[in-house]
KOLMI-715198 format. One line per 2 residues: number of its first residue (from 1); for each residue z, y, x of N, C-alpha, C. Coordinates in Angstrom, 2 decimals, padded with zeros to 5 digits. Each point is the difference from the previous one (the first is absolute). Layout:
N
NUM = Z,Y,X,Z,Y,X,Z,Y,X  ...
This chain:
69
1 = 021.28,002.66,-002.82,-001.31,-000.70,000.53,-000.92,000.02,-001.35  -001.30,000.19,000.17,-000.78,000.02,-001.16,-001.13,-001.08,000.26
3 = -000.77,-000.34,-001.10,-000.91,-001.01,000.15,-001.12,000.32,-000.81  -001.27,-000.25,000.31,-001.12,000.51,-000.78,-001.34,-001.05,000.42
5 = -000.78,-000.08,-001.00,-001.01,-000.97,000.13,-001.37,000.82,000.27  -000.59,-000.43,001.27,-001.28,000.71,000.42,-001.21,-000.82,000.21
7 = -001.17,000.72,-000.03,-001.18,-000.74,000.14,-000.29,-000.12,001.47  -000.80,-001.00,000.41,-000.75,-000.28,001.30,-001.34,-000.30,-000.15
9 = -000.76,000.92,000.43,-001.56,-000.20,-000.03,-000.35,-000.64,001.45  -000.54,-001.08,000.04,-000.17,-000.67,001.32,-001.66,-000.09,000.03
11 = -000.47,000.22,001.41,-001.47,-000.39,000.28,000.01,-000.44,001.33  -001.15,-000.68,000.28,-000.21,-000.41,001.42,-000.78,001.01,000.75
13 = 000.52,000.26,001.26,-000.66,001.11,000.95,-000.04,-000.86,001.28  -001.25,-000.19,000.46,-000.24,-000.79,001.02,000.77,-001.30,000.06
15 = 000.93,-000.22,000.80,000.86,-001.35,000.02,001.32,000.28,-000.49  000.41,001.00,-000.62,001.20,000.39,-000.57,-000.04,000.26,-001.50
17 = 001.06,-000.35,-000.63,000.25,000.41,-001.49,000.77,001.38,000.10  -000.47,000.87,-000.72,000.57,001.45,-000.26,000.62,000.09,-001.34
19 = 001.16,000.33,-000.16,000.77,000.15,-001.25,000.38,001.31,-000.12  -000.38,000.65,-001.16,000.54,001.40,-000.39,000.70,000.07,-001.34
21 = 000.87,000.89,000.14,000.90,000.14,-001.11,-000.36,001.39,-000.69  -000.90,000.00,-001.10,-000.50,001.26,-000.48,000.91,000.84,-000.66
23 = 001.30,-000.44,-000.54,001.11,000.70,-000.53,000.63,000.96,001.17  000.21,-000.52,001.13,000.67,000.77,001.08,-001.03,000.48,000.99
25 = -001.07,-000.77,000.23,-000.95,000.42,001.19,000.18,-000.72,001.29  001.02,-000.92,-000.05,000.19,-000.77,001.21,-001.13,-000.96,000.24
27 = -000.26,-000.35,001.14,-001.08,-000.99,000.53,000.58,-000.86,001.17  -000.35,-001.23,-000.11,000.32,-000.88,001.20,-000.98,-001.21,000.10
29 = -000.03,-000.89,000.78,-000.76,-001.05,000.25,000.64,-001.26,000.70  -000.86,-000.97,-000.11,000.50,-001.43,000.52,-001.23,-000.95,000.02
31 = 000.42,-001.03,000.72,-001.14,-000.98,000.14,-000.30,-000.90,-001.21  001.17,000.02,-000.94,-000.25,-000.81,-001.29,000.38,001.09,-001.05
33 = -000.45,-000.44,-001.20,000.45,000.97,-001.25,001.48,000.27,-000.14  000.54,-001.29,000.19,001.48,000.01,-000.08,000.72,000.73,001.11
35 = -000.41,000.07,001.11,000.40,000.72,001.16,-000.24,001.73,-000.25  -001.21,000.19,-000.47,-000.26,001.21,-000.35,000.74,000.62,-001.09
37 = 000.36,-000.71,-000.89,000.88,000.53,-001.23,001.40,000.04,000.57  000.49,-001.04,000.64,001.39,000.16,000.59,000.14,001.26,000.93
39 = -000.91,000.24,000.86,-000.09,001.18,000.83,000.07,001.35,-000.87  -000.83,-000.07,-001.13,-000.06,001.12,-000.91,001.41,000.33,-000.64
41 = 000.64,-001.12,-000.39,001.32,000.07,-000.63,000.90,000.68,000.93  -000.02,-000.54,001.10,000.83,000.66,001.06,-000.26,001.70,000.32
43 = -001.22,000.14,000.17,-000.39,001.37,000.18,000.35,000.83,-001.21  -000.17,-000.54,-001.21,000.36,000.76,-001.22,001.45,000.19,-000.09
45 = 000.83,-000.97,000.26,001.35,000.13,-000.08,000.57,001.09,001.04  -000.54,000.01,001.14,000.31,001.13,001.07,-000.36,001.32,-000.46
47 = -001.19,000.06,-000.49,-000.48,001.24,-000.60,001.06,000.65,-001.16  000.30,-000.94,-000.91,000.75,000.48,-000.94,001.31,000.26,000.29
49 = 000.62,-000.48,001.07,001.25,000.37,000.43,000.09,001.45,000.36  -001.19,000.41,000.69,-000.18,001.41,000.36,-000.41,001.14,-001.02
51 = -000.83,-000.71,-000.92,-000.73,000.80,-001.10,000.33,-000.71,-001.23  000.96,000.08,-000.69,000.24,-000.58,-001.21,-000.94,000.40,-001.16
53 = -000.44,-000.94,-000.82,-000.93,000.41,-001.05,000.86,000.82,-001.08  -000.71,000.92,-000.46,000.55,000.78,-001.36,-000.02,-001.01,-001.13
55 = 000.80,000.16,-000.87,000.16,-000.67,-001.32,-001.20,000.26,-000.81  -001.07,-000.77,-000.05,-001.16,000.08,-000.85,-000.38,-001.20,-000.64
57 = -000.81,-000.06,-000.95,-000.48,-001.23,-000.52,-000.90,-000.67,000.97  -000.17,-001.35,-000.27,-000.83,-000.92,000.99,-001.50,000.35,-000.37
59 = -000.87,000.09,000.95,-001.51,000.32,-000.31,-000.59,-001.38,-000.62  -001.07,000.39,-000.88,-000.69,-001.06,-000.56,-001.14,-000.50,001.03
61 = -000.05,-001.28,000.27,-001.06,-000.61,000.78,-000.99,-000.66,-000.81  -001.17,000.21,000.08,-001.19,-000.52,-000.82,-001.16,-000.17,000.74
63 = -001.02,-000.51,-000.49,-001.31,-000.11,000.70,-001.05,000.54,-000.92  -001.16,000.27,000.80,-001.16,000.36,-001.04,-001.40,-000.33,000.98
65 = -001.06,-000.07,-000.86,-001.31,-000.64,000.58,-000.79,001.24,000.21  -000.67,000.24,001.03,-000.95,001.11,000.19,-001.44,-000.65,000.18
67 = -000.90,000.50,-000.68,-001.36,-000.41,000.13,-000.89,000.97,000.93  -000.52,-000.64,000.96,-000.73,001.02,001.04,-001.35,-000.74,000.35
69 = -000.94,000.76,000.75,-001.13,-000.66,000.53,-001.02,000.06,-001.05
């Protein structure tokens, strides 16, 4: 059994929180942020059971500012 740390990107869409894991591509939702992330964890674990990740380095997550208008 393996373990890895993943990122959850969460945003509000209508009345539900949508959580997305950019490293794997899984997406889930919930009525609260906590529910959305818990559902994403479950979806990601199920996905990884079927499609294990290759051994690679962890991606770097950063932010940047874009000026527009």
